[in-house]
C-alpha positions in Angstrom: -8.4 -8.8 39.9 -4.8 -9.9 41.0 -5.5 -13.5 39.7 -6.5 -12.0 36.4 -3.4 -10.1 36.1 -1.3 -12.9 36.9 -2.8 -15.2 34.4 -2.4 -12.5 31.9 1.1 -13.7 31.6 0.3 -17.3 31.0 -2.7 -16.8 28.3 -2.3 -14.5 25.4 -6.3 -14.4 25.0 -6.5 -12.8 28.6 -4.2 -10.2 27.3 -6.2 -9.4 24.6 -9.2 -9.2 26.9 -7.5 -7.1 29.2 -6.1 -4.9 26.7 -8.9 -3.9 25.0 -10.8 -3.3 28.3 -8.5 -0.7 29.4 -7.5 0.9 26.1 -10.8 2.6 25.7 -9.8 4.9 28.7 -6.3 5.4 27.4 -7.8 7.0 24.4 -9.3 9.9 26.6 -7.1 9.8 29.6 -8.7 12.7 31.4 -12.4 12.1 31.3 -14.5 9.1 32.0 -16.9 7.4 29.9 -16.4 6.1 26.3 -13.7 6.9 24.1 -13.6 9.7 21.5 -13.6 8.2 17.8 -10.6 7.8 16.0 -9.5 11.2 14.3 -6.8 12.2 12.1 -5.3 14.6 14.5 -5.6 13.9 18.2 -3.6 14.5 21.5 -2.6 11.8 24.1 -4.3 13.7 26.8 -8.1 14.3 26.4 -7.9 13.7 22.8 -6.6 17.5 22.4 -3.5 17.7 24.2 0.0 16.6 24.5 1.0 17.6 27.6 -0.5 18.5 31.1 0.5 22.0 31.8 -1.3 23.6 29.2 -3.4 26.8 30.2 -6.2 26.0 27.7 -6.7 22.3 29.4 -6.6 23.8 33.0 -9.2 26.4 31.6 -11.3 23.6 30.5 -11.4 21.8 33.6 -12.6 25.1 35.6 -8.7 25.3 36.8 -6.3 28.3 36.7 -2.8 26.8 35.8 -1.0 29.9 37.6 -2.4 28.1 40.9 -0.6 25.0 40.3 3.4 25.2 41.1 3.9 21.7 39.5 3.3 23.5 36.2 5.9 26.1 36.9 8.6 24.8 34.2 11.2 27.5 35.7 11.4 25.5 38.7 13.4 22.3 39.3 11.6 19.0 38.7 11.9 18.2 42.4 10.2 21.0 43.6 7.3 20.7 41.2 7.1 17.1 42.1 7.0 17.9 45.8 4.2 20.5 45.2 2.3 17.8 43.2 2.4 15.1 45.7 1.9 17.6 48.7 -1.5 18.6 47.1 -2.8 14.7 47.2 -4.9 13.3 50.1 -3.5 9.8 51.2 -6.5 7.8 49.3 -5.6 9.9 46.5 -1.7 9.2 46.3 -2.3 5.6 47.0 -4.2 5.5 43.8 -1.2 6.9 41.8 1.0 3.8 43.0 -0.3 1.0 40.3 0.3 0.9 36.7 -3.2 2.5 35.9 -2.4 5.8 38.0 -6.0 7.6 38.3 -4.9 11.1 38.5 -6.6 13.7 40.7 -8.7 15.9 38.6 -9.5 18.4 41.2 -5.7 19.3 40.8 -5.6 19.1 37.2 -3.5 15.7 37.1 -4.7 13.5 34.7 -4.8 9.6 34.2 -1.5 8.0 33.1 -0.9 4.3 32.0 2.8 3.1 32.9 2.8 -0.2 31.0 3.8 0.0 27.4 6.7 -2.5 25.7 9.4 -2.0 23.2 11.5 -4.8 23.3 12.3 -4.8 19.6 9.7 -2.4 18.3 6.7 -0.8 19.8 4.4 -3.6 21.2 0.7 -3.7 22.1 1.5 -6.0 24.9 0.4 -4.2 27.9 -2.2 -1.9 28.6 -1.1 1.1 26.8 -0.4 0.8 23.4 -2.9 0.2 20.6 -3.2 0.2 17.0 -5.8 1.4 14.7 -6.8 3.1 11.4 -4.6 6.1 12.4 -1.5 3.8 13.6 -2.2 0.6 11.7 1.3 -0.9 13.1 4.9 -0.4 13.8 8.2 -1.8 12.6 8.5 -5.2 13.9 12.7 -5.6 14.2 14.3 -9.1 15.1 14.1 -10.5 18.4 16.8 -9.4 20.7 18.7 -12.6 20.8 19.2 -12.3 16.8 19.9 -8.7 17.1 22.8 -9.2 19.7 24.2 -11.8 17.6 25.4 -9.1 15.3 27.8 -7.9 18.3 27.4 -4.7 16.8 26.9 -2.1 19.7 26.0 0.8 17.2 23.2 -1.1 15.8 21.8 -1.8 19.1 21.6 2.0 19.6 20.3 2.8 16.1 17.4 0.2 16.8 16.6 1.8 20.0 16.5 5.4 18.3 14.2 3.9 15.6 12.0 2.4 18.1 11.8 5.4 20.4 11.0 7.7 17.5 7.9 5.3 16.6 6.9 5.2 20.3 7.1 9.1 20.5 5.2 9.4 17.2 2.3 7.1 18.6 2.3 9.1 21.9 1.6 12.2 19.9 -1.3 10.2 18.1 -2.7 9.2 21.7 -1.6 5.5 20.6 1.2 5.0 23.1 2.5 6.2 26.5 5.9 7.4 27.5 7.2 4.5 29.8 8.3 1.4 28.4 9.1 -1.8 30.2 12.0 -2.9 27.9 14.6 -4.3 27.5 14.9 -7.8 29.4 18.5 -8.2 30.4 18.5 -11.7 32.1 21.4 -13.8 31.2 20.7 -17.0 29.6 21.6 -19.8 32.4 20.0 -22.8 31.2 19.2 -23.7 27.4 15.7 -24.7 28.4 14.6 -21.2 29.4 11.6 -20.4 27.3 12.5 -16.7 26.8 15.8 -16.9 25.6 14.4 -15.0 22.3 14.0 -11.9 24.4 17.4 -11.8 25.8 20.9 -10.8 24.5 22.5 -14.2 25.7 24.6 -15.8 28.0 27.6 -13.6 28.4 26.8 -11.0 31.4 29.2 -8.4 29.6 27.5 -8.7 26.3 24.1 -8.4 28.1 25.2 -5.6 29.9 26.6 -3.8 26.7 23.6 -4.5 24.8 21.3 -3.0 27.4 23.4 0.3 27.7 23.1 0.8 24.0 19.6 -0.1 23.4 18.7 2.3 26.5 20.7 4.9 25.0 19.0 4.5 22.0 15.6 4.5 23.4 16.3 7.4 26.3 18.7 9.7 25.0 17.8 13.3 23.6 20.4 14.1 21.0 22.5 17.2 22.8 21.1 16.3 26.4 23.1 12.9 26.9 25.5 14.5 29.7 23.3 16.9 31.5 25.3 17.4 34.7 21.9 16.9 36.7 21.1 13.5 35.5 17.8 13.3 37.5 16.7 16.3 35.4 18.2 15.0 32.1 15.2 15.0 29.4 14.4 11.8 27.8 12.9 10.7 24.3 11.2 7.9 26.3 11.8 6.1 29.5 13.0 2.7 29.5 13.3 -0.3 32.2 15.6 -3.2 32.6 14.0 -6.0 33.8 13.6 -8.8 35.7 15.8 -8.0 38.6 17.4 -10.4 39.4 18.2 -14.1 39.0 15.2 -14.7 37.0 15.3 -17.2 34.3 12.8 -20.1 34.8 9.3 -19.7 33.8 7.6 -22.8 34.1 9.4 -26.1 34.1 8.1 -29.3 35.5 6.2 -28.0 38.2 8.6 -25.2 39.1 7.3 -21.7 38.0 8.5 -18.3 38.7 5.8 -17.3 40.9 7.0 -19.9 43.5 10.5 -20.3 42.9 13.3 -19.5 45.2 16.3 -18.9 43.2 19.4 -20.0 45.8 22.2 -18.2 44.8 25.8 -17.7 45.7 27.1 -14.5 46.3 29.7 -15.1 43.8 27.2 -16.1 41.0 25.0 -12.8 42.2 27.9 -10.5 41.7 29.6 -11.6 38.9 26.6 -12.8 36.3 23.0 -12.2 37.6 23.3 -8.5 38.7 26.3 -7.2 36.6 24.3 -6.5 33.6 21.7 -4.3 35.9 24.7 -2.5 37.3 25.8 -1.7 33.7 22.4 -0.5 32.6 22.0 1.8 35.5 25.6 3.1 35.7 26.4 3.4 32.0 23.2 3.2 30.5 21.4 5.9 32.8 18.2 3.6 32.6 15.1 5.3 34.2 13.5 2.3 35.7 14.4 -1.2 37.0 12.0 -4.0 37.4 12.1 -6.3 40.2 11.0 -10.0 39.1 8.6 -12.4 40.8 11.0 -15.2 42.2 12.6 -15.1 45.4 16.2 -15.0 46.0 17.7 -16.9 49.1 14.4 -17.0 50.7 13.4 -13.2 50.1 11.2 -11.9 47.3 13.2 -9.7 45.0 10.6 -6.7 45.3 10.8 -6.9 49.2 14.5 -6.9 49.6 15.9 -3.5 50.6 19.3 -5.0 49.9 18.6 -5.3 46.2 16.3 -2.3 45.7 16.9 0.4 48.3 20.7 -0.5 49.1 22.0 -1.3 45.6 19.8 0.4 43.0 19.0 3.4 44.7 22.1 3.6 46.9 25.5 2.0 45.4 24.2 2.6 41.8 22.3 6.0 41.9 19.3 5.3 39.9 17.7 8.1 38.4 14.5 7.0 38.0 11.9 4.6 39.6 11.5 0.9 40.7 8.5 -1.0 39.4 7.3 -4.6 40.1 6.5 -7.3 37.5 3.2 -7.4 37.3 1.4 -8.3 40.5 4.7 -9.4 42.2 3.4 -7.9 45.5 0.3 -9.9 45.4 2.3 -12.9 44.7 4.1 -12.5 47.6 0.9 -12.6 49.9 -1.2 -14.9 47.8 1.1 -17.5 46.1 4.4 -17.3 48.2 2.7 -16.6 51.6 6.0 -15.1 52.4 6.1 -14.5 56.1 2.4 -15.3 56.5 1.7 -11.4 55.4 -1.5 -10.0 55.0 -2.0 -7.9 52.1 -1.2 -4.7 54.0 2.0 -6.2 55.2 3.1 -7.1 51.7 2.4 -3.6 50.5 4.3 -2.1 52.9 7.2 -4.6 52.8 7.6 -3.4 48.9 7.2 0.1 49.7 9.8 -0.4 52.8 12.5 -2.2 50.5 12.5 0.7 47.8 9.8 -0.3 45.0 7.9 2.7 44.0 5.2 1.4 41.7 3.2 -1.7 41.5 2.2 -3.0 38.2 -1.3 -4.0 39.1 -4.1 -2.8 41.4 -2.7 -4.6 44.9 -1.2 -1.5 46.2 -4.2 0.7 45.2 -6.2 -1.7 47.5 -3.4 -2.4 50.4 -1.5 0.7 50.9 -3.9 2.9 52.7 -4.5 0.3 55.5 -0.7 -0.4 55.5 -0.2 3.4 56.2 -3.3 4.0 58.7 -1.7 1.2 60.8 1.9 2.4 60.7 3.3 -0.6 58.9 4.3 1.9 56.1 5.7 5.5 56.4 3.7 8.1 54.2 6.9 10.1 53.8 8.1 7.1 51.8 5.3 6.9 49.8 5.7 10.7 48.9 9.1 10.1 48.0 8.2 7.0 45.5 5.6 9.4 43.9 8.1 12.1 43.5 10.2 9.5 41.8 7.6 8.9 39.4 6.4 12.2 38.8 10.0 13.9 38.2 10.2 11.2 35.6 7.4 12.0 33.8 8.6 15.3 33.7 11.7 14.2 32.3 9.8 12.6 29.3 7.8 15.8 28.4 4.2 14.6 29.6 4.1 17.7 31.8 5.9 20.4 29.7 6.1 18.4 26.1 9.5 18.4 24.4 9.0 20.6 21.2 12.0 18.6 19.4 9.5 15.5 19.3 6.2 17.4 18.8 6.2 17.3 15.1 6.6 13.2 15.1 3.7 11.6 13.6 2.4 8.5 11.2 5.0 9.3 8.6 8.0 8.5 11.4 6.3 5.2 11.9 7.2 1.9 9.4 9.0 4.3 7.1 11.4 3.1 4.4 14.3 3.8 6.8 12.9 1.7 9.5 11.8 -1.3 7.4 15.4 -1.1 5.8 17.1 -1.1 9.3 14.6 -4.2 10.2 16.2 -5.9 7.4 19.8 -4.9 8.0 19.2 -5.9 11.5 18.3 -9.6 10.6 21.4 -9.8 8.2 24.0 -8.6 10.9 22.4 -11.3 13.2 22.1 -14.4 10.9 24.8 -17.0 11.7 26.4 -19.2 9.3 26.8 -22.6 11.0 28.1 -24.8 8.1 29.1 -24.3 4.7 30.5 -27.5 3.0 32.5 -26.8 -0.3 31.6 -23.2 -0.3 27.9 -24.2 -1.1 26.5 -20.6 0.1 26.1 -18.5 -1.6 24.0 -20.4 -4.2 25.0 -19.6 -7.8 23.0 -20.4 -10.9 20.1 -21.8 -9.6 16.8 -21.7 -11.8 14.4 -23.4 -9.4 14.4 -23.9 -5.5 12.3 -26.1 -3.4 11.1 -24.1 0.0 10.0 -26.6 2.5 9.3 -27.2 6.2 7.0 -25.5 8.7 8.9 -22.1 8.7 9.1 -21.5 4.8 6.0 -19.7 4.7 6.8 -18.2 8.3 5.2 -14.6 9.4 3.9 -14.2 12.8 6.7 -16.7 14.2 9.4 -14.4 12.8 8.2 -11.6 15.3 8.3 -13.7 18.3 6.7 -12.3 21.6 6.2 -9.1 22.8 5.4 -7.8 19.3 3.0 -5.1 17.9 1.2 -5.3 14.6 4.0 -5.1 12.0 4.2 -2.9 9.0 4.1 -6.0 6.7 5.6 -9.6 6.8 8.0 -10.7 4.1 8.1 -14.4 4.4 10.9 -16.7 3.2 8.3 -17.8 0.6 7.8 -14.3 -0.6 11.2 -13.2 -0.6 12.8 -16.4 -2.8 9.4 -16.3 -5.1 10.0 -12.7 -6.2 13.6 -13.8 -7.2 12.8 -16.8 -9.3 10.9 -20.1 -9.6 10.1 -21.7 -6.2 8.0 -24.9 -5.4 6.7 -24.7 -1.6 5.8 -27.5 0.4 5.2 -27.1 4.2 6.3 -30.6 5.3 4.7 -30.4 8.6 1.2 -29.1 9.2 3.1 -26.7 12.0 6.0 -26.4 14.1 4.6 -29.2 16.4 4.8 -31.4 13.3 3.1 -34.1 15.0 2.7 -36.8 12.0 4.2 -37.4 8.8 1.7 -36.4 6.2 3.0 -33.8 4.4 7.0 -35.1 4.2 6.3 -37.0 1.2 5.3 -33.8 -0.7 8.6 -32.2 0.5 10.4 -34.8 -0.6 9.1 -34.8 -4.1 9.7 -31.1 -4.4 13.3 -31.7 -3.5 13.8 -34.3 -6.2 12.9 -32.0 -8.8 15.2 -28.6 -7.5 18.1 -27.3 -8.4 18.2 -26.7 -4.7 16.5 -27.2 -1.5 16.2 -24.6 1.6 14.6 -26.6 4.4 13.1 -24.2 7.2 12.7 -25.7 10.5 12.8 -24.7 14.1 10.7 -23.7 17.0 8.1 -21.1 17.9 5.9 -19.8 20.8 4.4 -23.0 21.0 7.6 -24.5 22.1 9.6 -21.9 23.7 8.1 -18.7 25.1 7.2 -16.8 28.5 5.4 -19.2 31.0 6.8 -22.0 28.8 10.3 -23.6 29.5 11.5 -26.5 27.2 12.4 -30.0 28.5 14.6 -30.7 25.9 16.7 -29.4 23.0 15.6 -31.2 20.1 13.3 -30.1 17.2 9.9 -30.9 17.7 8.2 -33.8 16.5 8.6 -35.1 12.9 11.1 -32.2 12.1 14.3 -34.2 12.0 12.8 -36.8 9.9 11.4 -34.4 7.4 15.1 -32.8 7.3 16.7 -36.0 6.9 14.2 -37.6 4.5 14.2 -34.4 2.3 18.0 -34.4 2.1 18.4 -37.8 1.3 16.2 -37.4 -1.8 17.5 -34.2 -2.9 19.4 -33.8 -6.2 20.8 -30.4 -5.3 22.5 -28.9 -2.6 20.6 -28.7 0.7 20.3 -25.7 3.0 18.9 -25.9 6.4 17.8 -22.8 8.0 16.8 -22.8 11.8 14.3 -20.1 13.3 14.7 -20.6 17.2 15.4 -18.5 20.5 17.5 -21.0 22.1 19.9 -23.7 20.6 18.7 -26.9 19.3 20.9 -30.0 18.9 21.0 -30.3 15.1 24.2 -32.6 15.3 22.5 -35.0 13.0 22.6 -32.2 10.1 26.1 -31.0 10.9 27.4 -34.0 10.5 24.9 -35.0 7.4 27.2 -34.6 4.2 24.1 -34.2 2.2 23.1 -31.1 4.1 25.7 -28.5 2.8 24.9 -25.5 4.7 23.2 -24.3 7.6 22.1 -21.0 8.9 20.5 -20.0 12.5 18.0 -16.9 11.7 16.6 -16.4 15.2 13.1 -15.2 15.1 14.2 -12.4 12.3 11.5 -9.9 12.4 9.1 -8.6 9.8 11.8 -8.6 7.1 12.9 -11.9 7.9 12.7 -13.4 4.6 14.3 -11.0 2.7 17.2 -10.9 5.2 17.2 -14.9 4.8 17.3 -14.7 0.9 20.0 -11.8 0.8 22.4 -14.1 2.9 21.5 -17.3 0.9 21.5 -15.7 -2.5 25.0 -13.7 -1.5 23.7 -10.3 -1.5 24.7 -10.2 2.4 27.7 -11.9 3.8 26.8 -13.3 7.1 28.9 -12.3 9.9 26.7 -12.9 13.0 27.9 -14.9 16.0 26.0 -17.0 18.6 25.2 -15.4 21.7 24.5 -18.7 23.3 26.1 -21.9 23.7 24.2 -24.7 21.5 24.4 -27.6 23.7 24.0 -31.3 23.0 20.8 -32.7 23.8 22.0 -34.9 26.9 23.1 -31.7 28.8 19.7 -31.2 30.0 19.9 -34.7 31.5 23.1 -34.0 33.6 21.1 -31.3 36.1 18.0 -29.8 36.8 16.7 -25.9 35.5 16.4 -25.3 39.3 20.0 -25.6 40.1 21.2 -21.9 40.2 25.2 -22.7 40.2 27.1 -21.6 37.2 30.3 -23.7 37.9 30.2 -27.5 38.2 28.6 -29.0 41.2 31.0 -32.0 41.5 29.1 -33.3 44.6 26.1 -34.1 42.4 27.9 -34.5 39.0 26.3 -31.3 37.6 28.1 -29.8 34.8 29.0 -26.1 34.4 26.7 -23.8 32.8 27.6 -21.1 29.7 30.9 -21.2 27.9 32.5 -19.6 31.1 32.3 -22.8 33.0 31.3 -25.5 30.8 34.0 -27.3 29.0 32.2 -30.2 27.7 31.4 -31.0 24.0 28.6 -28.9 22.2 27.0 -28.8 19.1 28.2 -25.4 18.4 29.9 -23.0 21.0 29.1 -19.8 22.2 30.7 -17.0 19.6 30.5 -19.5 16.8 30.0 -18.2 13.2 31.4 -18.4 9.6 31.5 -16.2 6.9 31.8 -16.4 2.9 35.5 -14.8 3.1 38.2 -15.5 5.5 40.2 -12.9 7.8 43.3 -13.2 9.3 44.4 -11.0 12.8 47.8 -9.4 13.5 48.5 -8.0 16.9 50.3 -5.0 18.0 50.5 -4.3 21.9 52.7 -1.3 23.5 53.0 -2.8 27.0 51.9 -6.5 28.2 52.2 -5.7 31.9 51.1 -3.3 34.8 53.1 -2.5 37.9 50.8 -1.6 41.0 52.5 0.4 43.8 50.6 -0.7 47.0 50.1 1.9 49.7 50.6 1.1 53.1 47.1 0.0 54.2 46.5 -1.9 50.7 46.7 -5.4 51.9 47.3 -8.4 49.9 44.9 -11.2 50.0 45.0 -14.9 49.8 42.9 -17.0 47.1 42.4 -20.6 47.0 44.8 -22.7 44.5 45.0 -25.9 43.1 47.4 -28.1 44.2 51.1 -27.4 43.3 50.4 -24.2 41.6 53.0 -21.4 42.3 51.3 -18.9 44.7 52.5 -15.3 44.3 53.8 -13.3 47.2 50.6 -11.1 46.8 48.2 -13.1 45.3 45.3 -10.7 45.1 44.0 -7.1 46.0 40.6 -5.9 46.4 39.2 -3.9 43.6 37.7 -1.6 45.8 41.2 -1.0 47.2 42.5 0.4 43.9 42.3 3.0 41.9 41.6 0.8 38.6 43.1 3.3 36.3 45.4 1.1 34.6 44.4 -0.1 31.0 45.0 -2.9 28.6 45.5 -1.2 25.4 46.5 -3.0 21.9 45.3 -3.1 18.4 44.0 -5.7 15.9 44.7 -5.5 12.0 42.2 -7.4 10.5 42.8 -8.4 6.9 40.1 -10.0 4.5 42.3 -12.5 2.8 39.1 -14.3 1.0 36.9 -13.3 -2.3 34.3 -11.3 -0.9 33.6 -8.1 1.3 32.4 -8.9 4.7 32.0 -8.1 8.4 34.0 -9.8 10.7 33.3 -9.8 14.6 36.6 -9.5 16.8 35.8 -10.8 20.3 38.4 -10.5 22.9 38.6 -12.7 26.1 40.7 -13.1 29.1 41.4 -15.9 31.1 42.8 -15.6 34.9 46.4 -17.1 35.9 46.4 -20.7 36.0 45.8 -22.5 39.4 43.3 -20.2 40.8 40.5 -22.5 41.9 36.7 -22.1 41.1 37.3 -19.1 38.2 36.1 -18.8 34.9 37.7 -20.7 31.9 37.4 -17.3 29.9 35.2 -14.4 29.7 34.3 -12.0 27.0 35.8 -8.6 28.1 35.5 -6.6 24.6 34.2 -7.1 21.0 33.9 -4.8 17.8 32.2 -5.8 14.4 34.3 -4.3 11.6 33.7 -4.2 7.8 36.8 -5.1 5.4 36.7 -5.3 1.9 38.4 -8.0 -0.3 42.1 -7.7 0.3 41.8 -4.8 2.6 42.8 -4.2 6.5 40.8 -2.5 9.1 42.6 -1.7 12.2 40.5 -2.2 15.4 41.9 -0.5 18.8 40.9 -2.1 22.2 41.5 -0.2 25.6 40.0 -1.8 28.6 40.3 -1.2 31.9 42.3 -3.6 34.0 40.1 -4.2 36.9 36.9 -4.7 34.8 38.8 -6.9 32.5 41.2 -9.1 34.5 38.9 -9.1 37.9 37.3 -12.0 39.6 34.8 -12.5 42.3 36.0 -14.9 44.7 33.4 -17.5 47.0 33.0 -15.0 49.5 31.7 -12.3 47.2 35.0 -10.2 47.1 35.9 -8.3 44.0 39.5 -9.3 43.5 42.3 -8.4 41.1 44.6 -11.5 40.8 48.5 -11.0 40.2 50.3 -13.2 37.7 50.1 -14.0 34.0 46.4 -13.6 32.6 46.0 -14.6 29.0 44.5 -12.0 26.6 42.9 -13.8 23.2 41.5 -12.2 20.3 38.9 -14.5 18.5 37.1 -17.5 18.9 37.8 -21.3 19.0 36.5 -21.6 15.2 38.1 -18.3 14.0 41.5 -17.0 13.5 42.9 -16.1 17.0 46.0 -14.5 18.4 46.7 -14.5 22.1 49.4 -12.9 24.4 50.1 -12.8 28.0 49.4 -9.9 30.4 51.1 -9.6 33.9 49.5 -8.0 36.9 52.4 -7.1 39.4 51.9 -5.5 42.9 55.0 -3.9 44.2 55.0 -2.9 47.9 
């Protein structure tokens, strides 16, 4: 079974086999045997009940609910969970430690399937969610990388709220569970990674804020967001931030995630790989974290007590459970052969490290022996189960949550959610080029739509997707607005030959304007499929150039992709007047793209990743984990924070149909920090001839960190069209400190400004978080001296000012 589950992640066909095999049991989770026939009204438990502690349900089992204290809703969750776990035998406990928890019928505990996904809409990737005639589909929003490009925190939270509404409605009908293993918040370190489409990008602060807002949208129950006891805070659904940690390699030139040992410095770990997870737990109050397949500095992440028990559970105070990526524990024993451990050894190692739930059946088969042999403590097993059942009580599995009881089919694929899918895609689309204000297109009677994505449907929803409400392809959208001639140009995205290029060229010759849809799809970049280059596949470049050469009207290039693509040939081609990046824009992608091209919407998205030139990947292997340049090996830096070479398009790039100007007001441009007797100055490494202050830095942990940087930016629309501007704030450390970042994002806001109007954006940023650095030994320091605060990017209007940190003895 372990081998089957591991291969499940590498073969979509196996996913479907496993999915259909288990969902028959999910439709009737309290009884063995065939599932009940689909019905107009049904519940998630036994086809009739929406929560466990229903007296009539216990009566149907021949039990009296009053005999079971875990159903006493007047008692604290922890007390109830302890009563439930204490009633189980060891073998019964062990059967609840996998994602397909068997339940214990003799004490009224039903089966529960933990694995559901909701990365950008309710997905049937996993073992719990299914679609049928009762719920035929759910809204498929843009993939995360495109939603992240909106730089809009309120949008991210709204998306989470919409997804959790549909998830809760599907739970009520028996089509889904209550625990969703989303979002993916791994920072994009390398442009070849196949899962970039699932993530919010390369900046850890941006990724962390996406996590906080999306998780809050999924989990928060209105009015209960700030419950004093967070371990009892009710949740709309449970969310999970994954994959912890330093996971961003799937399958590259023989290196795969199952065997890969990520050699990571403490500096990179603290400031990049772990930061989004810390924000997700501390600020988002996420109720689950998933540990990853890979080893980190020789230790499997799911067996590292420092990462799990000490950090997530201890320092960050997780209110929830820690789950393995599917079969990660079995991978430790079978694939990694870590410490030459037996199966029971590996199960004990993960439990002892602080992992609470195994996605798979390995623990079901191995933990009993581990406990009986004294390798694992049954008390630790009890604690893990209590974490799990407290969480299920918080989401209403035991008692229900009346506020969500009425959610049903009408709340899935609603007009509001479909419009939100369209709006999210529009907000994320990035305008990369617009020579001579070619866009928006005007006075165009007929359009040629060419390229492998011109009639895209399933490609638009990427991976971890469900069945959408309905697709609107680019061809659908433009055909509804005027005369269109469509030629695919390539048989598919792979574009392995020139067969269809000539017809595309002919279409372009007869059109007032030509729109070329090119890019990648899941056959190029996906889970278990990292890229080996940054080029367009096959003959796509030839298609684009030949069509552009023969076109008699303006040519617009639309790229659908997750990761960046080297399209410098198109950027520099005067025959290609405009370029848009549309990510994988979800089920409403065609409408969103048409809205932007035809001027119904002014684009304002910004790239959340760097688009490198093709030769970048020839300079360093994907297996090198260092973010900073490795001079001894000639490796360049990674991400905009540490790479200063030329790019196709930099992080944060994006244009608009209008123009904006900034003006800045600040009340104070320095902070004086009085040091107490036991607060010591720390040395740092400086570049030669750099002035070294008397007190170079102080440990962040030794400071109160109450100081803030406050300023206001007036954003004026000086162009000819209403539009949104993304105001990004960067900080740079004092000059001369060795090994620091070039700059880093410390804040951003998206603001809508009417033509001729001005909107004021206020920023208040913590000094320690915004100006702090991590040194090579892992210390978090606040350097003294003149830091630089820059508002705006390299391609947009910008203003900057110094901010001085002074230590006073």
